[in-house]
BAVEXDREN-130678 format. One line per 5 residues: number of its first residue (from 0); for each residue z, y, x of C-alpha. Coordinates in steps of 0.02 Angstrom, whole numbers, always signed. Last residue first. Example, Ala and Ser with C-alpha at 12.3 -4.5 7.8 and 13.67 -1.06 7.14 Angstrom:
1) +357/-53/+684 ~ +390/-225/+615
This chain:
822) +6871/-2876/+2266 ~ +6753/-2771/+2368 ~ +6700/-2812/+2547 ~ +6517/-2808/+2505 ~ +6499/-2995/+2527
817) +6633/-3030/+2401 ~ +6818/-3043/+2443 ~ +6909/-3195/+2378 ~ +7052/-3178/+2248 ~ +7221/-3244/+2308
812) +7290/-3078/+2372 ~ +7242/-3003/+2205 ~ +7352/-3134/+2121 ~ +7507/-3078/+2217 ~ +7475/-2898/+2165
807) +7445/-2958/+1987 ~ +7617/-3037/+1984 ~ +7705/-2878/+2040 ~ +7593/-2755/+1948 ~ +7608/-2850/+1784
802) +7797/-2862/+1795 ~ +7810/-2678/+1839 ~ +7698/-2628/+1694 ~ +7787/-2739/+1568 ~ +7957/-2664/+1610
797) +8082/-2735/+1732 ~ +8266/-2689/+1733 ~ +8312/-2793/+1581 ~ +8225/-2945/+1653 ~ +8285/-2931/+1832
792) +8144/-2954/+1957 ~ +8146/-3044/+2125 ~ +7984/-3044/+2224 ~ +7892/-3148/+2355 ~ +8033/-3273/+2376
787) +8109/-3336/+2539 ~ +8256/-3215/+2555 ~ +8298/-3222/+2369 ~ +8464/-3316/+2378 ~ +8530/-3210/+2521
782) +8496/-3051/+2421 ~ +8620/-3111/+2288 ~ +8529/-3087/+2127 ~ +8561/-3002/+1961 ~ +8543/-3116/+1811
777) +8419/-3101/+1666 ~ +8286/-3187/+1768 ~ +8112/-3166/+1840 ~ +8111/-3239/+2017 ~ +7933/-3229/+2082
772) +7875/-3365/+2202 ~ +7722/-3367/+2315 ~ +7635/-3537/+2324 ~ +7679/-3657/+2465 ~ +7525/-3727/+2554
767) +7564/-3867/+2571 ~ +7722/-3885/+2465 ~ +7889/-3893/+2557 ~ +7933/-3714/+2512 ~ +7915/-3757/+2326
762) +8042/-3898/+2342 ~ +8168/-3784/+2427 ~ +8143/-3648/+2298 ~ +8162/-3764/+2148 ~ +8353/-3762/+2153
757) +8344/-3574/+2124 ~ +8293/-3614/+1945 ~ +8473/-3664/+1913 ~ +8514/-3816/+1811 ~ +8468/-3923/+1660
752) +8456/-3791/+1523 ~ +8385/-3658/+1638 ~ +8466/-3497/+1703 ~ +8372/-3441/+1858 ~ +8202/-3403/+1781
747) +8054/-3443/+1894 ~ +7877/-3373/+1906 ~ +7768/-3482/+2019 ~ +7602/-3410/+2084 ~ +7435/-3490/+2130
742) +7483/-3659/+2062 ~ +7429/-3832/+2121 ~ +7455/-3974/+1999 ~ +7536/-4146/+1989 ~ +7698/-4129/+2087
737) +7727/-3947/+2039 ~ +7705/-3988/+1854 ~ +7825/-4136/+1862 ~ +7954/-4030/+1955 ~ +7938/-3892/+1825
732) +7967/-4016/+1682 ~ +8126/-4078/+1765 ~ +8187/-3903/+1799 ~ +8167/-3859/+1616 ~ +8058/-3750/+1502
727) +7895/-3769/+1598 ~ +7752/-3656/+1545 ~ +7577/-3645/+1616 ~ +7500/-3470/+1620 ~ +7312/-3462/+1650
722) +7257/-3291/+1711 ~ +7098/-3201/+1664 ~ +7153/-3182/+1482 ~ +7287/-3053/+1517 ~ +7442/-3050/+1627
717) +7546/-2955/+1499 ~ +7494/-3072/+1359 ~ +7548/-3225/+1457 ~ +7711/-3140/+1511 ~ +7747/-3102/+1327
712) +7712/-3281/+1274 ~ +7829/-3350/+1409 ~ +7965/-3226/+1363 ~ +7953/-3281/+1181 ~ +7961/-3464/+1233
707) +8133/-3441/+1312 ~ +8166/-3588/+1430 ~ +8067/-3516/+1574 ~ +7979/-3592/+1725 ~ +7812/-3501/+1722
702) +7682/-3590/+1828 ~ +7538/-3470/+1854 ~ +7355/-3525/+1872 ~ +7216/-3417/+1944 ~ +7048/-3504/+1921
697) +6950/-3578/+2069 ~ +6913/-3524/+2245 ~ +7026/-3468/+2383 ~ +7005/-3318/+2500 ~ +7183/-3256/+2493
692) +7213/-3209/+2674 ~ +7318/-3364/+2712 ~ +7209/-3481/+2610 ~ +7055/-3420/+2703 ~ +7151/-3447/+2866
687) +7200/-3623/+2815 ~ +7023/-3668/+2758 ~ +6950/-3605/+2922 ~ +7077/-3700/+3026 ~ +7039/-3858/+2925
682) +6854/-3841/+2964 ~ +6886/-3806/+3149 ~ +7002/-3956/+3173 ~ +7095/-3905/+3330 ~ +7146/-4026/+3466
677) +7289/-3988/+3442 ~ +7391/-4013/+3284 ~ +7375/-3893/+3139 ~ +7522/-3850/+3024 ~ +7470/-3751/+2870
672) +7510/-3595/+2767 ~ +7676/-3552/+2847 ~ +7750/-3419/+2732 ~ +7908/-3516/+2691 ~ +7949/-3630/+2837
667) +8137/-3617/+2812 ~ +8141/-3778/+2710 ~ +8117/-3891/+2862 ~ +8104/-3780/+3017 ~ +8143/-3927/+3133
662) +8032/-4050/+3040 ~ +7885/-3930/+3048 ~ +7916/-3901/+3233 ~ +7906/-4088/+3266 ~ +7740/-4102/+3174
657) +7664/-3948/+3255 ~ +7700/-4010/+3431 ~ +7526/-3989/+3507 ~ +7519/-3822/+3420 ~ +7424/-3719/+3293
652) +7545/-3655/+3161 ~ +7458/-3550/+3028 ~ +7562/-3400/+2975 ~ +7549/-3287/+2822 ~ +7640/-3119/+2851
647) +7770/-3096/+2712 ~ +7920/-3064/+2828 ~ +7813/-2960/+2945 ~ +7849/-2778/+2903 ~ +8019/-2810/+2822
642) +8080/-2895/+2984 ~ +8193/-3047/+2967 ~ +8045/-3165/+2940 ~ +7970/-3114/+3105 ~ +8131/-3161/+3194
637) +8120/-3336/+3118 ~ +7943/-3353/+3185 ~ +7995/-3297/+3359 ~ +8136/-3423/+3358 ~ +8011/-3557/+3306
632) +7890/-3506/+3445 ~ +8023/-3519/+3581 ~ +8018/-3363/+3684 ~ +7945/-3300/+3849 ~ +7811/-3429/+3894
627) +7765/-3483/+3716 ~ +7768/-3663/+3651 ~ +7759/-3659/+3460 ~ +7584/-3585/+3456 ~ +7559/-3468/+3311
622) +7405/-3416/+3212 ~ +7425/-3254/+3116 ~ +7363/-3184/+2951 ~ +7299/-3024/+2868 ~ +7359/-2917/+3013
617) +7426/-2740/+3002 ~ +7425/-2658/+3172 ~ +7553/-2552/+3264 ~ +7714/-2656/+3266 ~ +7621/-2821/+3253
612) +7539/-2783/+3421 ~ +7705/-2753/+3508 ~ +7784/-2909/+3434 ~ +7634/-3015/+3485 ~ +7645/-2954/+3666
607) +7832/-2993/+3668 ~ +7801/-3166/+3595 ~ +7671/-3203/+3728 ~ +7482/-3219/+3753 ~ +7430/-3106/+3608
602) +7248/-3115/+3550 ~ +7165/-3003/+3420 ~ +7029/-3077/+3308 ~ +6915/-2995/+3178 ~ +6858/-3121/+3047
597) +6682/-3172/+2996 ~ +6699/-3362/+2997 ~ +6615/-3374/+3167 ~ +6746/-3249/+3229 ~ +6881/-3375/+3186
592) +6806/-3518/+3286 ~ +6763/-3406/+3434 ~ +6939/-3331/+3441 ~ +7020/-3501/+3427 ~ +6918/-3563/+3577
587) +6963/-3409/+3679 ~ +7149/-3432/+3641 ~ +7136/-3616/+3686 ~ +7055/-3570/+3853 ~ +7183/-3434/+3894
582) +7335/-3540/+3851 ~ +7477/-3426/+3794 ~ +7427/-3424/+3610 ~ +7472/-3300/+3473 ~ +7309/-3267/+3380
577) +7321/-3115/+3267 ~ +7189/-3111/+3129 ~ +7116/-2948/+3063 ~ +7014/-2956/+2902 ~ +6842/-2876/+2928
572) +6821/-2695/+2875 ~ +6811/-2630/+3055 ~ +6864/-2446/+3045 ~ +7016/-2481/+3153 ~ +6900/-2541/+3291
567) +6999/-2634/+3417 ~ +7119/-2619/+3559 ~ +7300/-2663/+3540 ~ +7433/-2539/+3593 ~ +7545/-2608/+3730
562) +7482/-2490/+3864 ~ +7526/-2340/+3754 ~ +7708/-2388/+3753 ~ +7778/-2419/+3578 ~ +7885/-2279/+3506
557) +8069/-2320/+3479 ~ +8111/-2327/+3295 ~ +8248/-2210/+3235 ~ +8331/-2254/+3069 ~ +8392/-2098/+2982
552) +8568/-2098/+2913 ~ +8568/-2060/+2725 ~ +8607/-1892/+2644 ~ +8595/-1860/+2457 ~ +8596/-1684/+2387
547) +8603/-1633/+2204 ~ +8542/-1459/+2161 ~ +8598/-1371/+2002 ~ +8531/-1224/+1904 ~ +8537/-1036/+1873
542) +8646/-1006/+1719 ~ +8802/-1074/+1803 ~ +8769/-1097/+1988 ~ +8774/-1272/+2059 ~ +8773/-1354/+2229
537) +8794/-1543/+2233 ~ +8862/-1686/+2335 ~ +8812/-1861/+2389 ~ +8854/-1960/+2545 ~ +8774/-2103/+2637
532) +8829/-2264/+2722 ~ +8730/-2372/+2599 ~ +8888/-2415/+2501 ~ +8918/-2227/+2484 ~ +8749/-2201/+2402
527) +8774/-2345/+2280 ~ +8948/-2287/+2225 ~ +8887/-2107/+2203 ~ +8738/-2162/+2099 ~ +8845/-2273/+1988
522) +8961/-2128/+1949 ~ +8811/-2013/+1927 ~ +8731/-2129/+1800 ~ +8884/-2177/+1699 ~ +8888/-2031/+1576
517) +8806/-2141/+1445 ~ +8640/-2053/+1422 ~ +8538/-1954/+1299 ~ +8490/-1770/+1312 ~ +8532/-1703/+1140
512) +8661/-1834/+1093 ~ +8738/-1836/+1264 ~ +8743/-1647/+1267 ~ +8858/-1641/+1117 ~ +8996/-1712/+1225
507) +8972/-1568/+1346 ~ +8994/-1581/+1534 ~ +8976/-1769/+1529 ~ +9093/-1900/+1604 ~ +9081/-2083/+1554
502) +9140/-2134/+1729 ~ +9181/-1996/+1852 ~ +9056/-1913/+1969 ~ +9059/-1749/+1873 ~ +9248/-1742/+1862
497) +9288/-1609/+1992 ~ +9139/-1505/+1933 ~ +9192/-1498/+1750 ~ +9305/-1344/+1754 ~ +9175/-1245/+1851
492) +9038/-1276/+1724 ~ +8883/-1364/+1795 ~ +8719/-1271/+1790 ~ +8618/-1215/+1638 ~ +8456/-1293/+1698
487) +8331/-1242/+1831 ~ +8334/-1411/+1917 ~ +8356/-1472/+2096 ~ +8337/-1639/+2184 ~ +8378/-1638/+2370
482) +8353/-1787/+2486 ~ +8427/-1769/+2659 ~ +8382/-1883/+2804 ~ +8511/-1899/+2942 ~ +8511/-1898/+3133
477) +8571/-1718/+3145 ~ +8425/-1657/+3039 ~ +8293/-1718/+2919 ~ +8220/-1647/+2760 ~ +8151/-1715/+2596
472) +8138/-1599/+2447 ~ +8118/-1624/+2260 ~ +8113/-1468/+2150 ~ +8103/-1504/+1965 ~ +7995/-1369/+1886
467) +8012/-1290/+1714 ~ +7892/-1292/+1566 ~ +8030/-1339/+1447 ~ +8199/-1301/+1526 ~ +8260/-1422/+1661
462) +8414/-1519/+1609 ~ +8331/-1681/+1555 ~ +8206/-1682/+1699 ~ +8345/-1656/+1826 ~ +8445/-1800/+1753
457) +8291/-1912/+1755 ~ +8257/-1867/+1936 ~ +8436/-1897/+1994 ~ +8456/-2062/+1901 ~ +8284/-2126/+1952
452) +8315/-2081/+2134 ~ +8480/-2173/+2137 ~ +8402/-2326/+2053 ~ +8260/-2317/+2179 ~ +8394/-2325/+2313
447) +8464/-2480/+2229 ~ +8293/-2564/+2226 ~ +8253/-2517/+2406 ~ +8420/-2571/+2476 ~ +8439/-2448/+2616
442) +8410/-2423/+2802 ~ +8312/-2260/+2816 ~ +8143/-2222/+2893 ~ +8066/-2049/+2905 ~ +7876/-2046/+2920
437) +7862/-1866/+2861 ~ +8028/-1775/+2848 ~ +7982/-1605/+2774 ~ +7914/-1682/+2614 ~ +7913/-1546/+2481
432) +7888/-1630/+2312 ~ +7864/-1533/+2149 ~ +7903/-1617/+1984 ~ +7844/-1540/+1821 ~ +7949/-1533/+1662
427) +7895/-1548/+1481 ~ +8046/-1656/+1434 ~ +7943/-1808/+1381 ~ +7812/-1778/+1516 ~ +7943/-1773/+1653
422) +8024/-1929/+1584 ~ +7856/-2020/+1572 ~ +7816/-1974/+1753 ~ +7979/-2056/+1805 ~ +7897/-2208/+1887
417) +7772/-2098/+1977 ~ +7908/-1986/+2047 ~ +8005/-2142/+2099 ~ +7853/-2208/+2192 ~ +7835/-2046/+2289
412) +8021/-2047/+2330 ~ +8013/-2227/+2393 ~ +7858/-2191/+2496 ~ +7940/-2041/+2578 ~ +8097/-2140/+2616
407) +8004/-2268/+2720 ~ +8123/-2418/+2712 ~ +8222/-2514/+2843 ~ +8319/-2653/+2756 ~ +8486/-2669/+2666
402) +8486/-2801/+2529 ~ +8638/-2748/+2428 ~ +8743/-2843/+2302 ~ +8866/-2762/+2181 ~ +9006/-2890/+2171
397) +9150/-2774/+2220 ~ +9236/-2797/+2052 ~ +9228/-2612/+2010 ~ +9048/-2596/+2068 ~ +8996/-2753/+1975
392) +9073/-2690/+1812 ~ +8991/-2521/+1835 ~ +8823/-2607/+1862 ~ +8845/-2710/+1703 ~ +8884/-2554/+1602
387) +8735/-2462/+1676 ~ +8617/-2607/+1642 ~ +8676/-2622/+1462 ~ +8652/-2435/+1431 ~ +8481/-2434/+1515
382) +8425/-2580/+1407 ~ +8488/-2494/+1249 ~ +8388/-2337/+1293 ~ +8232/-2440/+1323 ~ +8259/-2526/+1156
377) +8277/-2354/+1079 ~ +8108/-2299/+1145 ~ +8026/-2460/+1086 ~ +8099/-2445/+911 ~ +8038/-2265/+897
372) +7867/-2316/+962 ~ +7861/-2459/+837 ~ +7896/-2338/+695 ~ +7759/-2221/+753 ~ +7637/-2363/+782
367) +7670/-2428/+605 ~ +7636/-2255/+536 ~ +7475/-2243/+638 ~ +7413/-2416/+581 ~ +7394/-2542/+719
362) +7255/-2574/+844 ~ +7252/-2734/+941 ~ +7375/-2847/+1030 ~ +7373/-2756/+1198 ~ +7373/-2587/+1112
357) +7505/-2511/+1226 ~ +7625/-2483/+1082 ~ +7608/-2665/+1031 ~ +7628/-2728/+1209 ~ +7780/-2616/+1234
352) +7857/-2677/+1072 ~ +7838/-2856/+1129 ~ +7907/-2821/+1302 ~ +8054/-2722/+1236 ~ +8100/-2855/+1110
347) +8071/-3002/+1226 ~ +8162/-2918/+1369 ~ +8302/-2872/+1250 ~ +8313/-3054/+1198 ~ +8335/-3107/+1380
342) +8445/-2963/+1435 ~ +8575/-2988/+1301 ~ +8609/-3174/+1319 ~ +8587/-3172/+1506 ~ +8700/-3026/+1543
337) +8819/-3077/+1405 ~ +8837/-3247/+1487 ~ +8861/-3171/+1660 ~ +8984/-3044/+1591 ~ +9077/-3185/+1503
332) +9081/-3288/+1662 ~ +9146/-3138/+1756 ~ +9275/-3109/+1619 ~ +9326/-3292/+1623 ~ +9348/-3281/+1811
327) +9445/-3121/+1791 ~ +9554/-3204/+1660 ~ +9585/-3353/+1774 ~ +9627/-3236/+1916 ~ +9744/-3142/+1802
322) +9825/-3304/+1745 ~ +9859/-3356/+1923 ~ +9923/-3183/+1966 ~ +10107/-3232/+1979 ~ +10181/-3074/+2049
317) +10307/-3058/+2190 ~ +10376/-2892/+2249 ~ +10443/-2873/+2426 ~ +10556/-2735/+2490 ~ +10584/-2740/+2678
312) +10724/-2687/+2797 ~ +10844/-2542/+2818 ~ +10722/-2409/+2871 ~ +10601/-2452/+2728 ~ +10451/-2567/+2725
307) +10347/-2603/+2571 ~ +10280/-2779/+2545 ~ +10169/-2824/+2398 ~ +10147/-3011/+2374 ~ +10027/-3092/+2250
302) +10065/-3273/+2205 ~ +9926/-3393/+2156 ~ +9986/-3554/+2075 ~ +9887/-3710/+2123 ~ +10037/-3824/+2147
297) +10009/-3816/+2334 ~ +10041/-3632/+2332 ~ +9905/-3502/+2350 ~ +9974/-3346/+2432 ~ +9899/-3175/+2405
292) +9925/-3025/+2517 ~ +9979/-2844/+2525 ~ +10059/-2761/+2675 ~ +10183/-2632/+2735 ~ +10229/-2620/+2918
287) +10396/-2555/+2984 ~ +10349/-2640/+3149 ~ +10514/-2735/+3160 ~ +10511/-2770/+2973 ~ +10330/-2833/+2981
282) +10372/-2945/+3129 ~ +10523/-3017/+3036 ~ +10415/-3051/+2883 ~ +10283/-3137/+2990 ~ +10416/-3246/+3070
277) +10484/-3289/+2897 ~ +10310/-3334/+2836 ~ +10276/-3441/+2989 ~ +10441/-3532/+2966 ~ +10395/-3573/+2786
272) +10221/-3631/+2836 ~ +10297/-3747/+2966 ~ +10419/-3817/+2840 ~ +10275/-3855/+2722 ~ +10251/-3757/+2564
267) +10252/-3789/+2376 ~ +10324/-3965/+2396 ~ +10482/-3936/+2294 ~ +10590/-3953/+2450 ~ +10482/-3825/+2539
262) +10507/-3712/+2389 ~ +10696/-3725/+2408 ~ +10681/-3698/+2596 ~ +10586/-3537/+2560 ~ +10742/-3460/+2486
257) +10850/-3522/+2630 ~ +10727/-3443/+2752 ~ +10776/-3274/+2681 ~ +10946/-3295/+2763 ~ +11099/-3276/+2648
252) +11183/-3111/+2609 ~ +11138/-3114/+2426 ~ +11088/-3291/+2379 ~ +11215/-3313/+2241 ~ +11180/-3479/+2156
247) +11202/-3486/+1966 ~ +11022/-3435/+1932 ~ +10952/-3580/+2033 ~ +10806/-3521/+2143 ~ +10636/-3586/+2087
242) +10544/-3451/+2185 ~ +10464/-3380/+2028 ~ +10621/-3403/+1924 ~ +10734/-3327/+2057 ~ +10609/-3188/+2085
237) +10605/-3150/+1899 ~ +10796/-3151/+1896 ~ +10813/-3019/+2032 ~ +10852/-3034/+2217 ~ +10938/-2901/+2321
232) +11007/-2899/+2500 ~ +10934/-3063/+2564 ~ +10949/-3082/+2751 ~ +10799/-3053/+2864 ~ +10910/-2973/+2998
227) +10842/-2798/+2962 ~ +10887/-2817/+2778 ~ +10795/-2910/+2641 ~ +10749/-2850/+2466 ~ +10674/-2975/+2344
222) +10594/-2926/+2180 ~ +10497/-3041/+2063 ~ +10384/-2951/+1943 ~ +10415/-2957/+1757 ~ +10557/-2837/+1784
217) +10705/-2854/+1664 ~ +10821/-2918/+1803 ~ +10777/-2771/+1913 ~ +10802/-2652/+1767 ~ +10970/-2729/+1722
212) +11026/-2718/+1903 ~ +10961/-2541/+1915 ~ +11048/-2493/+1752 ~ +11209/-2577/+1809 ~ +11200/-2487/+1974
207) +11165/-2327/+1880 ~ +11316/-2357/+1769 ~ +11425/-2400/+1919 ~ +11359/-2247/+2009 ~ +11396/-2140/+1857
202) +11573/-2211/+1849 ~ +11594/-2181/+2035 ~ +11532/-2005/+2011 ~ +11655/-1978/+1867 ~ +11798/-2047/+1973
197) +11739/-1940/+2117 ~ +11738/-1787/+2006 ~ +11914/-1826/+1946 ~ +11973/-1850/+2124 ~ +11890/-1689/+2175
192) +11969/-1598/+2028 ~ +12140/-1665/+2079 ~ +12109/-1619/+2260 ~ +12059/-1444/+2207 ~ +12213/-1427/+2095
187) +12327/-1495/+2232 ~ +12249/-1377/+2357 ~ +12275/-1233/+2237 ~ +12456/-1284/+2210 ~ +12484/-1308/+2395
182) +12406/-1140/+2428 ~ +12513/-1059/+2293 ~ +12672/-1141/+2362 ~ +12624/-1093/+2538 ~ +12588/-916/+2483
177) +12757/-907/+2393 ~ +12847/-977/+2546 ~ +12753/-859/+2659 ~ +12794/-714/+2545 ~ +12980/-761/+2542
172) +12979/-776/+2731 ~ +12890/-611/+2748 ~ +13014/-529/+2631 ~ +13157/-600/+2734 ~ +13076/-548/+2895
167) +13050/-374/+2825 ~ +13235/-366/+2777 ~ +13285/-424/+2952 ~ +13176/-291/+3029 ~ +13254/-159/+2917
162) +13429/-219/+2964 ~ +13383/-213/+3147 ~ +13313/-39/+3128 ~ +13470/+19/+3038 ~ +13580/-59/+3173
157) +13474/+23/+3305 ~ +13491/+193/+3227 ~ +13681/+174/+3202 ~ +13702/+111/+3378 ~ +13601/+255/+3447
152) +13713/+380/+3357 ~ +13869/+288/+3413 ~ +13799/+290/+3589 ~ +13776/+477/+3581 ~ +13953/+500/+3512
147) +14020/+389/+3650 ~ +13935/+497/+3780 ~ +14012/+654/+3705 ~ +14182/+570/+3703 ~ +14165/+521/+3885
142) +14120/+700/+3930 ~ +14268/+768/+3829 ~ +14382/+639/+3908 ~ +14326/+696/+4079 ~ +14363/+876/+4039
137) +14530/+831/+3958 ~ +14580/+721/+4102 ~ +14549/+859/+4226 ~ +14664/+973/+4127 ~ +14795/+838/+4106
132) +14790/+799/+4289 ~ +14825/+981/+4329 ~ +14972/+982/+4213 ~ +15033/+822/+4287 ~ +15045/+894/+4459
127) +15146/+1044/+4399 ~ +15277/+932/+4315 ~ +15298/+813/+4456 ~ +15332/+930/+4596 ~ +15366/+799/+4720
122) +15186/+769/+4729 ~ +15120/+601/+4782 ~ +15077/+541/+4610 ~ +15011/+708/+4563 ~ +14900/+711/+4714
117) +14829/+540/+4670 ~ +14804/+588/+4488 ~ +14722/+752/+4540 ~ +14604/+658/+4652 ~ +14564/+536/+4514
112) +14526/+676/+4394 ~ +14421/+771/+4518 ~ +14320/+615/+4558 ~ +14303/+577/+4373 ~ +14243/+754/+4338
107) +14121/+739/+4481 ~ +14047/+577/+4405 ~ +14060/+628/+4221 ~ +13922/+761/+4228 ~ +13798/+640/+4309
102) +13846/+509/+4181 ~ +13819/+634/+4039 ~ +13649/+681/+4115 ~ +13605/+498/+4122 ~ +13665/+479/+3943
97) +13542/+609/+3884 ~ +13401/+539/+3994 ~ +13420/+364/+3918 ~ +13324/+228/+4011 ~ +13451/+227/+4156
92) +13591/+212/+4030 ~ +13657/+41/+4076 ~ +13665/+78/+4262 ~ +13761/+241/+4237 ~ +13882/+157/+4118
87) +13909/+16/+4242 ~ +13939/+141/+4383 ~ +14062/+235/+4273 ~ +14154/+74/+4233 ~ +14155/+26/+4417
82) +14228/+198/+4464 ~ +14361/+181/+4330 ~ +14409/+6/+4389 ~ +14418/+64/+4570 ~ +14533/+207/+4519
77) +14637/+89/+4411 ~ +14658/-28/+4560 ~ +14705/+113/+4677 ~ +14827/+185/+4551 ~ +14908/+14/+4532
72) +14920/-3/+4719 ~ +15006/+165/+4734 ~ +15126/+127/+4592 ~ +15238/+18/+4703 ~ +15258/+158/+4830
67) +15380/+261/+4733 ~ +15469/+215/+4573 ~ +15470/+376/+4474 ~ +15319/+471/+4541 ~ +15224/+309/+4555
62) +15254/+264/+4374 ~ +15180/+427/+4317 ~ +15034/+401/+4435 ~ +15015/+221/+4376 ~ +15010/+282/+4195
57) +14880/+412/+4241 ~ +14776/+280/+4329 ~ +14797/+161/+4181 ~ +14740/+296/+4060 ~ +14589/+336/+4168
52) +14548/+151/+4183 ~ +14559/+136/+3994 ~ +14435/+280/+3974 ~ +14316/+204/+4097 ~ +14328/+34/+4011
47) +14297/+121/+3845 ~ +14143/+201/+3918 ~ +14086/+34/+3988 ~ +14118/-50/+3819 ~ +14016/+86/+3734
42) +13874/+52/+3853 ~ +13891/-135/+3821 ~ +13890/-108/+3633 ~ +13733/-4/+3649 ~ +13652/-143/+3750
37) +13703/-267/+3616 ~ +13618/-157/+3487 ~ +13463/-146/+3596 ~ +13460/-334/+3616 ~ +13475/-353/+3429
32) +13327/-237/+3403 ~ +13227/-335/+3531 ~ +13275/-498/+3446 ~ +13221/-425/+3279 ~ +13054/-373/+3354
27) +13030/-545/+3430 ~ +13067/-626/+3263 ~ +12952/-503/+3175 ~ +12809/-539/+3295 ~ +12836/-725/+3276
22) +12835/-704/+3087 ~ +12674/-602/+3096 ~ +12591/-738/+3198 ~ +12653/-871/+3078 ~ +12597/-774/+2924
17) +12426/-751/+3001 ~ +12412/-935/+3044 ~ +12467/-984/+2869 ~ +12338/-867/+2794 ~ +12201/-937/+2908
12) +12250/-1116/+2865 ~ +12254/-1076/+2679 ~ +12082/-994/+2689 ~ +12011/-1141/+2791 ~ +12081/-1267/+2668
7) +12006/-1169/+2523 ~ +11836/-1168/+2608 ~ +11847/-1356/+2644 ~ +11890/-1391/+2463 ~ +11747/-1282/+2404
2) +11627/-1375/+2518 ~ +11688/-1541/+2448 ~ +11656/-1480/+2271
């Protein structure tokens, strides 16, 4: 509407300007016409003056003939008057050729006439003189009359033109008045409409303002808007309630510090904290910086602040998230409880069914075996579902733990292919591995990376047609290792590709029934890969197949110089012992003592030398002097425990300060078999080394700290008759067992009736020698809590075979070699 008003104003202005210009033109034209009329009157006046002068001259001549010399002056004056009149006429008609010719004709006639008048006046013969004057007068009068007729004609024309010009001016004036009236009417109408529109807009703005005010006051979140000077511009009721601002006090326009002053008075903040918050707000406004934070008040309430900058200041929303935090804590506790309460019975169910299916408890009837097999398969499916749901919950809450270490990717892929052999057999698919990255190392969590591999391989097996091949390829390039898993299945539909990594997403809902699965696998896989600094994507062609690619940065290990390589016979079957000792004589003595017991010895005289030899040779055990020339022995030991290759290497400390070093390491001495003071007790050294490499005598006894008796019985059956499993259902019972009996392996559950099984780790590490520990619990572990244990297994993620292999692997290290070198 404003643009229309401006356009109308411009049109009226232009019209008024045009009318004004035309009016000026008309006024000038009228003036010109009037000037011409006046000019005509002047010409006529000159002609009349000439005519009068002629009459006066004649009268003077008549008078002169009667009265004598007195008339002579009158004739002279009349003559001069006539000549001036003719001169005036001539001057006035310079622009008129007709009148110029008349003037030229009148000049000699006037001269003749004046001459005749003069002669007549002087003539005695009065009558004859006057006849001649009359003749001259008639010629001159005829010329004057002709000129007057011309001027009359011009006067008539100019009067008509002037009248026409005046009529046009009148019409123009009337038109201008009408236009002005119309313009004023239109302008009035436009202004009236604009006023009405503004009234409606103001009404709408008032309504919107009321709606915004009502909305702000109805918000559950507190809202405070401050301007560039940190003064309150808007504050809603929720903010007043949250900040304990009285509802009847108008804080708009007051400093933001005044709001915090109320909370300072209530003891929620200190004055210093209030000033700091205002300073931070001012800095955020100046930098136009948005932020999100949580503030814990002294009354225990947790307030979440979301700040969004705008050119005029800052908008802050306040939310009391105390209840949300409490709910999240309850949810986490619920998840933990569900994790334990579901995983533990599922472990018993799956383990028992697995033992029955495997024939560990004897033969069963074929129909019973069939039913048990169905139950076992569905228990496995239920376990995978629970694990996936728990993993998704941990991913969303940011609690998914990772233990990132260098791992040989080829070994992990090979192990995953073995683990998924049942899947390939079930779906009649054959895996084919092409390892084009031999020896490649990647920094990953081995268990989580195996989870990625299992998801990709099981998906490929499901979607490969019967008799098909699952292509698995390892390649390296640009500092990354790429794993590709491809199938010959139906491919991924175009409309589903953008959602394939979403939660509970499957290309066809009927496919989940035919293939099995929750639709969580790829979502979990993507989250795990990205947490390990990798990326995952796929290539798919409908009707041809799909290939999933995973890229992980390759870990490059600098090659060891040839001079640092240890010498020895790699074909020597004797256990290799590394002696780390800087004293040449002591090193020689240790070598002789150990070689007498049938072991192969390599000596390193410094920590750097030992590091180089450990990098290329696998040793069964190591002796360590605490006082080394280039590095403190305890620091070297701690560094060994951080490396995956040496963290489980058994160590026998042989040092003059063994006792002091033992006190300094305290509970971190896991993996140290014995502490030997110099001078060396050869018999004790032999026993310690035999203990370190597993050459102990006697039956294998396992302490199983578990409050579920079903799990204890299942573990006993899994391990077989050659292993004695001793149960302890509480921490107190476990401590009694550990104090009175030596165990080869300790299996610990975390959740026990009287505390956490992790509390036993420190006590186990202080035993001499400390037995290896296996954590077998329904809870997932923080990697930091399992640093000093031999293995950490989650019940629902561990089948009977994995449990048996883990514990049995530790037991094999405890069984002595026979004389032929066979176990």
